Backbone of each chain as ProteinMPNN parsed JSONL, in Angstrom:
{"seq_chain_A": "MTLTIHLFAHARELVGANRVAVDVPPGATVADVRAALAASFPVLASLLANSAIAVNHDFADATSILHENDEIAVIPPVSGG", "coords_chain_A": {"N_chain_A": [[23.83, 9.896, -41.98], [21.253, 8.332, -40.073], [20.648, 8.83, -36.735], [19.53, 7.434, -33.676], [18.404, 8.961, -30.785], [18.195, 8.571, -27.4], [16.005, 9.749, -24.895], [15.758, 10.971, -21.582], [14.009, 11.508, -18.479], [13.817, 14.872, -17.659], [14.532, 15.752, -20.197], [13.117, 14.029, -21.858], [10.525, 14.775, -21.179], [10.426, 17.444, -22.023], [10.643, 17.249, -24.794], [8.7, 15.436, -25.383], [8.902, 12.827, -26.148], [10.403, 9.576, -25.964], [12.457, 8.877, -27.554], [14.299, 10.257, -30.292], [15.068, 11.079, -33.719], [18.02, 12.012, -35.423], [19.644, 13.516, -38.223], [22.835, 13.161, -39.409], [26.085, 13.712, -40.893], [28.192, 10.923, -41.952], [30.817, 10.058, -39.704], [30.296, 12.032, -37.946], [30.528, 13.805, -34.844], [30.05, 13.679, -31.232], [29.702, 16.322, -30.505], [28.635, 17.355, -32.866], [26.197, 16.035, -32.937], [24.974, 17.078, -30.669], [24.605, 19.702, -31.559], [22.882, 19.245, -33.703], [20.66, 18.2, -32.383], [19.906, 20.374, -30.772], [19.21, 22.151, -32.731], [17.098, 20.871, -34.048], [15.314, 20.481, -31.99], [14.534, 22.94, -30.351], [13.428, 23.448, -27.867], [14.805, 21.86, -26.199], [17.315, 22.869, -25.991], [18.489, 24.474, -23.896], [18.539, 22.757, -21.619], [20.067, 20.755, -22.732], [22.561, 21.909, -22.959], [23.468, 21.653, -20.408], [23.604, 18.988, -20.062], [24.908, 15.626, -20.184], [26.208, 13.499, -22.795], [25.661, 10.17, -23.548], [27.242, 7.355, -24.926], [26.739, 4.178, -25.953], [26.391, 3.405, -23.272], [28.321, 4.761, -21.834], [29.721, 7.787, -20.584], [30.362, 10.254, -22.985], [32.832, 12.186, -24.707], [33.05, 15.398, -26.377], [34.386, 15.065, -28.773], [34.116, 12.46, -29.587], [33.583, 10.051, -32.094], [30.705, 9.087, -33.882], [28.734, 6.18, -34.677], [26.54, 4.336, -36.851], [25.066, 2.331, -35.431], [25.347, 2.953, -32.772], [24.326, 3.288, -29.374], [22.819, 6.026, -28.233], [22.366, 8.568, -25.845], [20.722, 11.267, -24.205], [21.783, 12.637, -21.25], [20.488, 14.167, -18.698], [21.454, 16.334, -15.892], [22.28, 14.176, -13.311], [20.314, 12.824, -10.613], [20.132, 10.855, -8.642], [19.806, 8.739, -5.696]], "CA_chain_A": [[23.259, 8.72, -41.311], [20.214, 8.66, -39.093], [20.957, 8.323, -35.396], [18.46, 7.47, -32.676], [18.87, 9.518, -29.515], [17.262, 8.269, -26.313], [15.813, 10.876, -23.982], [15.308, 10.571, -20.253], [13.64, 12.473, -17.441], [13.404, 16.202, -18.096], [14.707, 15.83, -21.654], [11.981, 13.32, -22.439], [9.305, 15.566, -20.971], [10.463, 18.66, -22.84], [10.435, 16.927, -26.205], [7.461, 14.664, -25.496], [9.175, 11.53, -26.747], [11.556, 8.962, -25.296], [13.575, 8.887, -28.478], [14.153, 11.073, -31.489], [16.058, 10.778, -34.751], [18.716, 13.146, -36.04], [20.44, 13.168, -39.399], [24.169, 13.771, -39.388], [26.964, 13.048, -41.868], [29.098, 9.908, -41.392], [31.973, 10.682, -39.065], [29.844, 13.083, -37.031], [30.95, 13.646, -33.45], [29.061, 14.002, -30.199], [29.442, 17.768, -30.607], [27.747, 17.54, -34.021], [24.872, 15.557, -32.556], [24.421, 18.103, -29.772], [24.157, 20.833, -32.379], [21.72, 18.796, -34.482], [19.538, 18.092, -31.442], [19.477, 21.72, -30.364], [18.578, 22.783, -33.902], [15.818, 20.207, -34.333], [14.436, 20.547, -30.811], [14.976, 24.129, -29.618], [12.95, 23.398, -26.481], [15.783, 21.053, -25.465], [18.655, 23.462, -26.097], [19.034, 24.931, -22.62], [18.864, 21.573, -20.813], [21.126, 20.025, -23.433], [23.84, 22.549, -22.637], [23.866, 21.187, -19.078], [23.474, 17.533, -20.03], [25.958, 14.808, -20.788], [25.779, 12.572, -23.837], [26.208, 8.833, -23.336], [27.315, 6.506, -26.109], [26.923, 2.774, -25.536], [26.363, 3.317, -21.813], [29.421, 5.478, -21.202], [29.75, 9.224, -20.88], [31.204, 10.49, -24.148], [33.234, 13.589, -24.836], [32.553, 16.099, -27.567], [35.089, 14.673, -29.999], [33.862, 11.047, -29.92], [32.936, 9.866, -33.399], [29.539, 8.219, -33.738], [28.472, 5.198, -35.731], [25.113, 4.133, -37.07], [24.38, 1.474, -34.455], [25.637, 3.346, -31.4], [23.19, 3.673, -28.53], [23.144, 7.388, -27.807], [21.348, 9.072, -24.925], [20.925, 12.538, -23.51], [21.794, 12.393, -19.815], [20.386, 15.394, -17.905], [22.209, 16.2, -14.646], [21.666, 13.064, -12.582], [19.859, 13.173, -9.252], [19.786, 9.645, -7.91], [20.147, 8.716, -4.284]], "C_chain_A": [[22.221, 9.188, -40.286], [20.569, 8.02, -37.762], [19.738, 8.435, -34.504], [19.045, 7.965, -31.37], [17.81, 9.256, -28.455], [17.205, 9.444, -25.346], [15.266, 10.374, -22.66], [14.858, 11.782, -19.452], [13.202, 13.805, -18.07], [13.506, 16.355, -19.613], [13.524, 15.177, -22.367], [10.713, 14.142, -22.319], [9.276, 16.806, -21.852], [10.102, 18.362, -24.291], [9.129, 16.173, -26.416], [7.659, 13.326, -26.164], [10.362, 10.913, -26.042], [12.682, 8.651, -26.262], [13.241, 9.702, -29.718], [15.241, 10.672, -32.474], [16.722, 12.073, -35.196], [19.514, 12.634, -37.227], [21.759, 13.914, -39.35], [25.036, 13.058, -40.427], [27.763, 11.927, -41.196], [30.323, 10.594, -40.815], [31.589, 11.805, -38.115], [30.281, 12.756, -35.604], [29.783, 13.924, -32.504], [28.707, 15.482, -30.263], [28.474, 18.057, -31.754], [26.319, 17.124, -33.664], [24.208, 16.528, -31.58], [23.845, 19.253, -30.581], [22.906, 20.453, -33.157], [20.485, 18.702, -33.597], [19.003, 19.46, -31.087], [18.758, 22.421, -31.508], [17.2, 22.187, -34.163], [14.813, 20.358, -33.205], [14.87, 21.731, -29.942], [14.554, 24.115, -28.146], [13.951, 22.665, -25.584], [17.123, 21.772, -25.276], [19.273, 23.813, -24.745], [19.436, 23.753, -21.729], [20.04, 20.823, -21.41], [22.496, 20.588, -23.096], [24.365, 22.093, -21.282], [23.837, 19.673, -18.952], [24.705, 16.865, -20.61], [25.336, 14.032, -21.95], [26.447, 11.238, -23.527], [26.169, 8.08, -24.652], [27.627, 5.088, -25.64], [27.201, 2.671, -24.043], [27.583, 3.905, -21.128], [29.293, 6.95, -21.516], [30.75, 9.452, -22.0], [31.634, 11.945, -24.183], [32.891, 14.111, -26.229], [33.167, 15.574, -28.863], [34.857, 13.208, -30.397], [33.113, 10.943, -31.235], [31.835, 8.825, -33.26], [29.351, 7.317, -34.947], [26.996, 4.848, -35.734], [24.428, 3.343, -35.962], [24.725, 1.8, -33.0], [24.342, 3.627, -30.651], [23.552, 4.998, -27.882], [22.019, 7.893, -26.931], [21.732, 10.446, -24.403], [20.778, 12.254, -22.02], [21.708, 13.738, -19.091], [21.158, 15.226, -16.589], [21.529, 15.2, -13.72], [21.316, 13.473, -11.149], [19.377, 11.935, -8.522], [20.167, 9.765, -6.448], [19.104, 9.404, -3.423]], "O_chain_A": [[22.312, 10.279, -39.725], [20.767, 6.807, -37.679], [18.999, 9.418, -34.569], [20.061, 7.452, -30.901], [16.661, 9.673, -28.6], [18.225, 10.053, -25.024], [14.426, 9.476, -22.617], [15.266, 12.915, -19.708], [12.31, 13.832, -18.919], [12.668, 17.008, -20.235], [13.003, 15.706, -23.348], [9.915, 14.2, -23.255], [8.223, 17.179, -22.371], [9.363, 19.109, -24.931], [8.521, 16.252, -27.484], [6.711, 12.742, -26.689], [11.242, 11.631, -25.568], [13.752, 8.209, -25.844], [12.087, 9.821, -30.13], [16.213, 10.011, -32.109], [16.063, 13.104, -35.329], [19.99, 11.499, -37.247], [21.794, 15.142, -39.26], [24.747, 11.92, -40.798], [27.987, 11.978, -39.987], [30.81, 11.584, -41.36], [32.46, 12.459, -37.541], [30.387, 11.592, -35.217], [28.699, 14.339, -32.914], [27.546, 15.853, -30.095], [27.593, 18.908, -31.625], [25.356, 17.788, -34.047], [23.003, 16.767, -31.667], [22.736, 19.719, -30.319], [21.972, 21.248, -33.261], [19.389, 19.081, -34.011], [17.793, 19.685, -31.097], [17.819, 23.186, -31.29], [16.25, 22.909, -34.463], [13.604, 20.362, -33.436], [15.506, 21.536, -28.906], [15.226, 24.691, -27.29], [13.943, 22.831, -24.365], [17.962, 21.33, -24.491], [20.431, 23.491, -24.48], [20.526, 23.741, -21.157], [20.901, 20.317, -20.69], [23.47, 19.847, -22.963], [25.57, 22.14, -21.034], [24.025, 19.134, -17.862], [25.439, 17.446, -21.409], [24.115, 13.923, -22.069], [27.65, 11.181, -23.274], [25.193, 8.154, -25.399], [28.655, 4.841, -25.01], [28.106, 1.962, -23.604], [27.858, 3.59, -19.97], [28.813, 7.325, -22.586], [31.855, 8.911, -21.973], [30.899, 12.831, -23.746], [32.5, 13.36, -27.122], [32.543, 15.633, -29.922], [35.35, 12.767, -31.434], [32.134, 11.654, -31.465], [32.016, 7.802, -32.599], [29.746, 7.639, -36.068], [26.294, 5.041, -34.741], [23.3, 3.668, -35.593], [24.429, 1.014, -32.1], [23.381, 4.139, -31.224], [24.481, 5.075, -27.079], [20.846, 7.673, -27.233], [22.907, 10.745, -24.188], [19.771, 11.697, -21.582], [22.732, 14.389, -18.885], [21.483, 14.102, -16.207], [20.354, 15.35, -13.384], [21.947, 14.354, -10.564], [18.338, 11.958, -7.862], [20.766, 10.751, -6.018], [19.253, 9.466, -2.203]]}, "seq_chain_B": "MFRLTTDAIDYHALTEAVRHPHCGAVALFLGTVRDLTGEEVTVFLDYEAYPPMAEKKLAEIEAEVRRRWPVQEVAMVHRLGRLGVGEVSVAVAVSCPHRAAAFDACRYAIDTLKELVPIWKKENAPDGDSQWIHGEGAK", "coords_chain_B": {"N_chain_B": [[27.59, -6.402, -5.162], [24.647, -5.295, -6.86], [21.614, -3.566, -7.585], [18.711, -2.494, -9.336], [15.427, -1.656, -8.435], [11.825, -1.867, -8.2], [10.598, -2.537, -5.973], [9.976, -2.208, -2.399], [12.82, -1.493, -0.416], [14.555, -3.962, 1.223], [16.312, -3.405, 3.725], [17.289, -4.659, 5.92], [17.75, -7.297, 5.12], [19.657, -6.719, 3.223], [21.774, -5.79, 4.784], [22.315, -8.104, 6.229], [23.207, -9.628, 4.117], [25.763, -8.664, 3.583], [27.221, -9.044, 5.865], [29.914, -10.805, 7.462], [32.119, -13.364, 8.67], [34.832, -12.612, 8.549], [34.734, -9.944, 8.929], [34.712, -7.079, 10.986], [33.184, -4.902, 10.859], [30.241, -3.353, 9.655], [28.898, -1.069, 7.466], [26.048, 0.805, 6.88], [24.2, 2.732, 4.655], [21.289, 4.65, 4.258], [19.267, 6.262, 1.913], [16.668, 8.485, 2.231], [13.332, 9.638, 1.515], [12.717, 13.021, 1.692], [10.754, 15.584, 3.277], [10.954, 18.282, 2.827], [12.579, 20.676, 0.793], [14.509, 23.201, 1.152], [12.219, 25.673, 0.986], [10.421, 24.254, -0.403], [7.818, 21.977, -0.485], [7.57, 18.482, -0.498], [5.519, 15.9, -1.692], [5.638, 13.459, -2.955], [8.184, 11.536, -4.651], [9.3, 10.863, -7.939], [11.208, 8.41, -9.324], [13.473, 7.704, -11.935], [15.338, 5.731, -14.255], [18.115, 5.033, -16.469], [18.419, 2.093, -17.305], [20.443, 0.081, -18.355], [22.817, 1.59, -18.456], [22.932, 2.61, -15.895], [23.323, 0.297, -14.404], [25.786, -0.453, -15.381], [27.398, 1.637, -14.454], [27.061, 1.291, -11.69], [28.336, -1.151, -11.387], [30.924, -0.371, -11.999], [31.412, 1.351, -9.875], [31.326, -0.424, -7.725], [33.595, -1.969, -8.378], [35.613, -0.072, -8.09], [35.369, 0.589, -5.39], [36.156, -1.836, -4.273], [38.733, -1.908, -5.17], [39.954, 0.184, -3.813], [39.568, -0.165, -1.029], [39.734, -2.571, 1.698], [37.402, -4.461, 1.188], [34.923, -6.743, 2.065], [32.306, -7.347, 1.226], [30.046, -5.528, -0.826], [26.996, -3.91, -1.212], [24.552, -2.432, -3.205], [21.516, -0.878, -3.637], [19.046, 0.63, -5.565], [15.953, 2.193, -5.591], [13.204, 2.511, -7.84], [10.567, 4.429, -9.421], [7.512, 5.569, -7.899], [7.834, 7.208, -4.843], [6.963, 7.801, -1.478], [7.126, 10.325, 1.142], [9.655, 9.683, 3.503], [10.132, 7.113, 2.657], [12.547, 4.597, 1.625], [14.949, 5.3, -0.681], [17.43, 4.543, -1.608], [19.992, 2.185, -0.799], [23.084, 1.439, 0.667], [25.372, -0.953, 1.556], [28.226, -2.025, 3.262], [30.881, -4.233, 4.06], [33.744, -4.632, 6.058], [37.001, -5.519, 7.4], [37.655, -3.659, 9.439], [36.388, -0.617, 10.989], [37.05, 1.959, 9.937], [37.629, 1.756, 7.193], [35.19, 0.689, 6.361], [33.334, 2.789, 6.832], [34.472, 4.771, 5.143], [34.431, 3.547, 2.602], [31.715, 3.121, 2.216], [30.756, 5.738, 2.222], [32.094, 6.765, -0.021], [30.903, 5.171, -2.009], [28.141, 5.935, -2.032], [28.379, 8.673, -2.51], [29.588, 8.672, -5.028], [27.753, 7.257, -6.534], [25.689, 9.142, -6.538], [26.81, 11.013, -8.111], [27.39, 9.917, -10.623], [25.631, 7.887, -11.581], [23.085, 7.173, -13.912], [20.303, 8.095, -12.901], [17.298, 9.719, -12.102], [15.409, 12.126, -10.195], [12.138, 13.332, -9.626], [10.503, 15.918, -8.11], [7.391, 16.188, -6.461], [4.941, 18.485, -5.71], [2.48, 19.615, -3.221], [0.501, 21.039, -4.6], [0.331, 19.885, -7.05], [2.247, 20.62, -8.8], [5.373, 19.857, -10.388], [8.878, 19.096, -10.474], [11.859, 18.26, -12.162], [14.774, 17.232, -10.57], [17.937, 18.62, -10.797], [21.005, 17.383, -10.451], [24.343, 17.778, -9.074], [25.825, 16.308, -10.68], [27.755, 14.347, -13.083], [28.762, 15.995, -16.051]], "CA_chain_B": [[26.302, -6.69, -5.802], [23.868, -4.063, -7.009], [20.317, -3.862, -8.198], [17.644, -1.503, -9.425], [14.191, -2.357, -8.122], [10.649, -1.049, -7.886], [10.089, -3.018, -4.684], [10.515, -1.591, -1.187], [14.16, -2.039, -0.16], [14.691, -4.69, 2.487], [17.684, -3.085, 4.124], [17.75, -5.656, 6.891], [18.302, -8.395, 4.323], [20.869, -6.217, 2.569], [22.818, -5.765, 5.814], [22.665, -9.502, 6.474], [23.916, -10.168, 2.949], [27.178, -8.261, 3.552], [27.9, -9.489, 7.083], [30.834, -11.911, 7.173], [32.992, -13.64, 9.819], [36.104, -11.892, 8.423], [34.5, -8.508, 9.078], [34.315, -6.517, 12.274], [32.409, -3.687, 10.65], [29.298, -3.216, 8.545], [28.344, 0.28, 7.375], [24.831, 0.851, 6.067], [23.64, 4.048, 4.384], [19.968, 4.692, 3.639], [18.762, 7.542, 1.431], [15.223, 8.472, 2.458], [12.641, 10.765, 0.883], [12.587, 14.124, 2.631], [9.52, 16.321, 2.997], [11.206, 19.698, 2.528], [13.852, 21.092, 0.216], [14.386, 24.652, 1.338], [10.812, 25.918, 1.326], [9.571, 23.444, -1.279], [7.265, 20.774, 0.149], [7.467, 17.316, -1.388], [4.597, 14.846, -1.255], [6.237, 12.208, -3.405], [9.229, 11.619, -5.668], [9.31, 9.854, -8.998], [12.57, 8.077, -9.725], [13.589, 7.08, -13.244], [16.729, 5.367, -14.554], [18.518, 4.483, -17.769], [18.886, 0.887, -16.599], [21.712, -0.581, -18.686], [23.954, 2.422, -18.099], [22.964, 2.689, -14.43], [23.943, -0.937, -13.909], [27.21, -0.404, -15.733], [28.056, 2.566, -13.525], [27.086, 0.654, -10.366], [29.398, -2.166, -11.443], [32.201, 0.353, -11.936], [31.574, 1.855, -8.507], [31.699, -1.573, -6.898], [34.984, -2.332, -8.684], [36.498, 0.947, -7.522], [35.325, 0.395, -3.937], [36.968, -3.027, -3.955], [40.14, -1.597, -5.462], [40.511, 1.162, -2.873], [39.435, -0.543, 0.382], [39.647, -4.018, 1.933], [35.968, -4.708, 1.329], [34.489, -8.132, 1.899], [31.122, -7.306, 0.367], [29.373, -4.239, -0.986], [25.683, -4.085, -1.821], [23.906, -1.157, -3.496], [20.196, -1.05, -4.235], [18.316, 1.877, -5.778], [14.547, 1.965, -5.922], [12.661, 3.372, -8.896], [9.109, 4.564, -9.384], [6.964, 6.63, -7.031], [8.131, 7.005, -3.434], [6.416, 8.806, -0.577], [8.042, 10.858, 2.153], [10.1, 8.701, 4.487], [10.51, 5.819, 2.075], [13.966, 4.428, 1.342], [15.203, 5.334, -2.123], [18.696, 3.882, -1.928], [20.709, 1.596, 0.324], [24.448, 0.968, 0.391], [25.904, -1.678, 2.702], [29.617, -2.44, 3.029], [31.523, -4.903, 5.185], [35.204, -4.576, 6.043], [37.556, -5.978, 8.673], [37.644, -2.599, 10.448], [35.34, 0.366, 10.711], [37.468, 3.141, 9.164], [37.436, 1.432, 5.773], [33.752, 0.495, 6.11], [32.731, 4.123, 6.72], [34.997, 5.477, 3.968], [33.969, 2.881, 1.38], [30.274, 3.37, 2.104], [30.628, 7.151, 1.859], [32.534, 6.895, -1.413], [29.932, 4.517, -2.89], [26.934, 6.74, -2.209], [28.759, 9.947, -3.137], [29.875, 8.443, -6.444], [26.462, 6.91, -7.139], [24.927, 10.372, -6.749], [27.494, 11.835, -9.112], [27.605, 9.282, -11.918], [24.674, 6.875, -12.044], [21.965, 7.833, -14.591], [19.01, 8.006, -12.224], [16.795, 11.073, -11.891], [14.217, 12.22, -9.384], [11.231, 14.442, -9.876], [9.771, 16.271, -6.882], [5.991, 16.533, -6.667], [4.474, 19.354, -4.635], [1.066, 19.383, -2.872], [-0.427, 21.668, -5.549], [0.359, 19.183, -8.328], [3.441, 21.022, -9.544], [6.484, 18.913, -10.262], [10.092, 19.518, -11.167], [12.998, 17.353, -12.17], [15.916, 17.747, -9.816], [19.185, 18.536, -11.534], [22.063, 17.244, -9.465], [25.649, 18.353, -9.4], [26.541, 15.142, -11.212], [28.627, 14.411, -14.265], [28.243, 16.818, -17.136]], "C_chain_B": [[25.506, -5.397, -5.865], [22.594, -4.396, -7.765], [19.494, -2.593, -8.286], [16.353, -2.262, -9.157], [13.039, -1.376, -7.989], [10.043, -1.49, -6.555], [10.669, -2.201, -3.536], [11.835, -2.283, -0.84], [14.191, -2.694, 1.213], [16.126, -4.485, 2.984], [18.205, -3.988, 5.228], [18.4, -6.817, 6.148], [19.605, -7.979, 3.657], [22.042, -6.224, 3.55], [23.279, -7.19, 6.115], [23.504, -10.067, 5.339], [25.386, -9.784, 2.935], [27.931, -8.7, 4.809], [28.752, -10.712, 6.792], [31.742, -12.125, 8.377], [34.337, -12.906, 9.751], [35.954, -10.421, 8.81], [34.081, -8.131, 10.478], [33.432, -5.305, 12.106], [31.481, -3.823, 9.456], [28.784, -1.78, 8.592], [27.164, 0.235, 6.428], [24.401, 2.297, 5.899], [22.262, 3.869, 3.775], [19.695, 6.107, 3.171], [17.253, 7.483, 1.573], [14.591, 9.734, 1.9], [12.294, 11.802, 1.934], [11.381, 14.969, 2.264], [9.761, 17.761, 2.553], [12.547, 19.867, 1.84], [13.828, 22.607, 0.224], [12.966, 24.924, 1.797], [9.858, 25.058, 0.501], [9.125, 22.192, -0.542], [7.153, 19.671, -0.903], [6.414, 16.37, -0.844], [5.039, 13.481, -1.774], [7.305, 12.503, -4.451], [8.984, 10.539, -6.712], [10.756, 9.647, -9.416], [12.545, 7.32, -11.047], [15.062, 6.776, -13.504], [16.889, 5.035, -16.026], [19.195, 3.158, -17.375], [20.22, 0.309, -17.071], [22.929, 0.272, -18.315], [24.072, 2.558, -16.576], [23.661, 1.459, -13.861], [25.429, -0.966, -14.229], [27.972, 0.493, -14.768], [28.114, 1.982, -12.12], [28.177, -0.409, -10.314], [30.765, -1.501, -11.334], [32.464, 0.876, -10.534], [31.983, 0.717, -7.587], [33.172, -1.937, -7.119], [35.961, -1.345, -8.049], [36.536, 0.847, -6.0], [36.231, -0.773, -3.556], [38.448, -2.773, -4.2], [40.744, -0.764, -4.343], [40.514, 0.692, -1.424], [39.355, -2.058, 0.515], [38.208, -4.416, 2.225], [35.691, -6.194, 1.155], [33.306, -8.185, 0.951], [30.574, -5.887, 0.317], [28.063, -4.494, -1.718], [25.04, -2.719, -1.996], [22.566, -1.448, -4.164], [19.548, 0.321, -4.381], [16.904, 1.542, -6.219], [14.09, 2.964, -6.97], [11.15, 3.432, -8.761], [8.716, 5.64, -8.392], [7.206, 6.285, -5.563], [7.552, 8.137, -2.603], [7.464, 9.255, 0.435], [8.386, 9.768, 3.169], [10.518, 7.367, 3.897], [11.989, 5.799, 1.722], [14.182, 4.359, -0.168], [16.469, 4.566, -2.499], [19.322, 3.325, -0.655], [22.072, 1.137, -0.153], [24.954, 0.3, 1.648], [27.289, -2.199, 2.344], [30.137, -3.16, 4.258], [33.034, -4.925, 4.98], [35.722, -5.145, 7.355], [37.433, -4.934, 9.777], [36.785, -1.426, 10.006], [35.783, 1.55, 9.862], [37.211, 2.912, 7.679], [35.954, 1.285, 5.446], [33.061, 1.84, 5.933], [33.169, 4.805, 5.428], [34.458, 4.872, 2.674], [32.487, 3.152, 1.15], [30.032, 4.799, 1.636], [30.972, 7.371, 0.391], [31.463, 6.331, -2.355], [28.704, 5.398, -3.095], [27.26, 8.088, -2.862], [28.949, 9.774, -4.641], [28.608, 8.035, -7.193], [25.701, 8.18, -7.485], [25.543, 11.243, -7.841], [27.394, 11.248, -10.52], [26.483, 8.395, -12.454], [23.471, 7.562, -12.687], [20.622, 7.434, -13.996], [18.602, 9.443, -11.962], [15.576, 11.052, -10.998], [13.447, 13.497, -9.708], [10.452, 14.685, -8.596], [8.352, 16.677, -7.231], [5.462, 17.293, -5.459], [2.987, 19.117, -4.38], [0.1, 19.957, -3.906], [-0.413, 21.001, -6.924], [1.542, 19.565, -9.195], [4.545, 19.977, -9.375], [7.707, 19.498, -10.948], [11.163, 18.453, -11.057], [14.14, 18.013, -11.42], [17.174, 17.544, -10.648], [20.316, 18.514, -10.512], [23.336, 17.927, -9.917], [26.497, 17.329, -10.124], [27.347, 15.398, -12.462], [27.997, 15.233, -15.356], [28.983, 16.496, -18.431]], "O_chain_B": [[25.673, -4.511, -5.026], [22.521, -5.388, -8.49], [19.572, -1.726, -7.416], [16.201, -3.398, -9.607], [13.247, -0.197, -7.701], [9.087, -0.884, -6.072], [11.721, -1.578, -3.677], [11.954, -3.503, -0.954], [13.894, -2.063, 2.227], [17.022, -5.281, 2.7], [19.413, -4.078, 5.45], [19.486, -7.263, 6.517], [20.538, -8.774, 3.539], [23.157, -6.61, 3.199], [24.475, -7.453, 6.241], [24.4, -10.881, 5.563], [26.194, -10.496, 2.338], [29.162, -8.723, 4.809], [28.378, -11.558, 5.98], [32.105, -11.157, 9.045], [34.923, -12.607, 10.791], [36.954, -9.728, 8.999], [33.217, -8.766, 11.082], [32.973, -4.73, 13.093], [31.861, -4.327, 8.399], [28.295, -1.324, 9.626], [27.255, -0.298, 5.323], [24.251, 3.018, 6.885], [22.074, 3.041, 2.883], [19.866, 7.056, 3.936], [16.62, 6.541, 1.095], [15.239, 10.778, 1.821], [11.656, 11.496, 2.941], [11.019, 15.07, 1.092], [8.877, 18.39, 1.971], [13.541, 19.271, 2.254], [13.182, 23.223, -0.624], [12.551, 24.468, 2.863], [8.642, 25.12, 0.68], [9.952, 21.435, -0.034], [6.708, 19.896, -2.029], [6.415, 16.068, 0.349], [4.836, 12.465, -1.109], [7.326, 13.575, -5.056], [8.519, 9.443, -6.398], [11.441, 10.589, -9.813], [11.725, 6.427, -11.26], [15.937, 7.493, -13.019], [15.912, 4.789, -16.733], [20.403, 3.12, -17.142], [21.081, 0.062, -16.227], [23.957, -0.264, -17.903], [25.177, 2.613, -16.036], [24.484, 1.564, -12.952], [26.233, -1.451, -13.434], [29.065, 0.147, -14.319], [29.114, 2.156, -11.424], [28.863, -0.547, -9.302], [31.658, -2.011, -10.657], [33.599, 0.851, -10.056], [32.883, 0.873, -6.763], [33.905, -2.184, -6.162], [37.008, -1.739, -7.534], [37.593, 0.998, -5.388], [36.994, -0.676, -2.595], [39.308, -3.345, -3.53], [41.897, -0.966, -3.961], [41.379, 1.107, -0.653], [38.962, -2.751, -0.423], [37.844, -4.675, 3.372], [36.17, -6.82, 0.209], [33.294, -8.961, -0.005], [30.634, -5.146, 1.299], [28.029, -5.208, -2.72], [24.984, -1.932, -1.052], [22.504, -2.184, -5.148], [19.507, 1.091, -3.421], [16.69, 0.715, -7.106], [14.531, 4.113, -6.988], [10.533, 2.607, -8.087], [9.513, 6.526, -8.084], [6.832, 5.208, -5.099], [7.643, 9.303, -2.987], [8.53, 8.654, 0.568], [7.514, 9.03, 3.629], [11.185, 6.574, 4.561], [12.61, 6.847, 1.542], [13.662, 3.47, -0.841], [16.559, 4.006, -3.592], [19.201, 3.909, 0.422], [22.212, 0.535, -1.218], [24.967, 0.921, 2.71], [27.499, -2.746, 1.261], [29.863, -2.741, 5.383], [33.531, -5.197, 3.887], [34.97, -5.246, 8.324], [37.141, -5.275, 10.923], [36.491, -1.257, 8.823], [34.965, 2.104, 9.128], [36.646, 3.767, 6.996], [35.507, 1.706, 4.379], [32.287, 2.02, 4.992], [32.341, 5.353, 4.7], [34.073, 5.598, 1.757], [32.059, 3.385, 0.02], [29.202, 5.041, 0.76], [30.258, 8.057, -0.34], [31.151, 6.941, -3.378], [28.271, 5.586, -4.232], [26.486, 8.58, -3.683], [28.527, 10.619, -5.431], [28.411, 8.419, -8.346], [25.137, 8.3, -8.572], [24.874, 12.099, -8.42], [27.32, 11.991, -11.499], [26.397, 8.177, -13.662], [22.884, 8.453, -12.073], [19.914, 6.568, -14.51], [19.438, 10.287, -11.641], [14.796, 10.1, -11.018], [14.006, 14.551, -10.011], [9.819, 13.776, -8.061], [8.131, 17.425, -8.184], [5.526, 16.809, -4.329], [2.304, 18.502, -5.198], [-0.999, 19.431, -4.08], [-1.059, 21.48, -7.856], [1.814, 18.917, -10.205], [4.632, 19.306, -8.347], [7.591, 20.291, -11.882], [11.349, 17.83, -10.012], [14.433, 19.194, -11.609], [17.443, 16.447, -11.139], [20.554, 19.493, -9.803], [23.402, 18.556, -10.973], [27.721, 17.447, -10.185], [27.586, 16.544, -12.841], [26.784, 15.161, -15.555], [28.693, 17.087, -19.471]]}, "name": "protein", "num_of_chains": 2, "seq": "MTLTIHLFAHARELVGANRVAVDVPPGATVADVRAALAASFPVLASLLANSAIAVNHDFADATSILHENDEIAVIPPVSGGMFRLTTDAIDYHALTEAVRHPHCGAVALFLGTVRDLTGEEVTVFLDYEAYPPMAEKKLAEIEAEVRRRWPVQEVAMVHRLGRLGVGEVSVAVAVSCPHRAAAFDACRYAIDTLKELVPIWKKENAPDGDSQWIHGEGAK"}
């Protein structure tokens, strides 16, 4: 399945796009998507290792299973305030 | 109540919005843009958010503040876009019957906002260089 991954802040600047697509098998987890992102966008790999992944506006752990219409985002270390 | 805005934060209005006859204490925190981080000079900051998730996290913070302390009202506003040195980037106002809870609740709200809310700032130096600040937040 093709998943859309939203990119913010430093992640967006590194890749040069505010969203990208990755192809993963059905039943793929957040960990699988991290690996797919790092493989497709090597420039993102280092930041990705320090970033969270959000699914449908919540922080997700590595084992969360993803679905086609999930809203997925790379969340670099936040620095609000 | 909470809001993301690109407008200058009216912290006087925010303080007035939380004041209440039941409350003997109002605590207000302002985050302001600083000119120096170590030796790095900042001329302006760019703030960016992931709005739907930021609002969800702010709602969760408000709920937790209300669960833990006898809060009458809590208001959090974060500004986005380009801010110059000295400008107010974030305001948190809390009203409680007594001051201990007001101070603690306000502290918790801003500390947790800085840890969990998907907002990012980019520092811009006088020479045109810029860097995204990576906080100690959730990973």
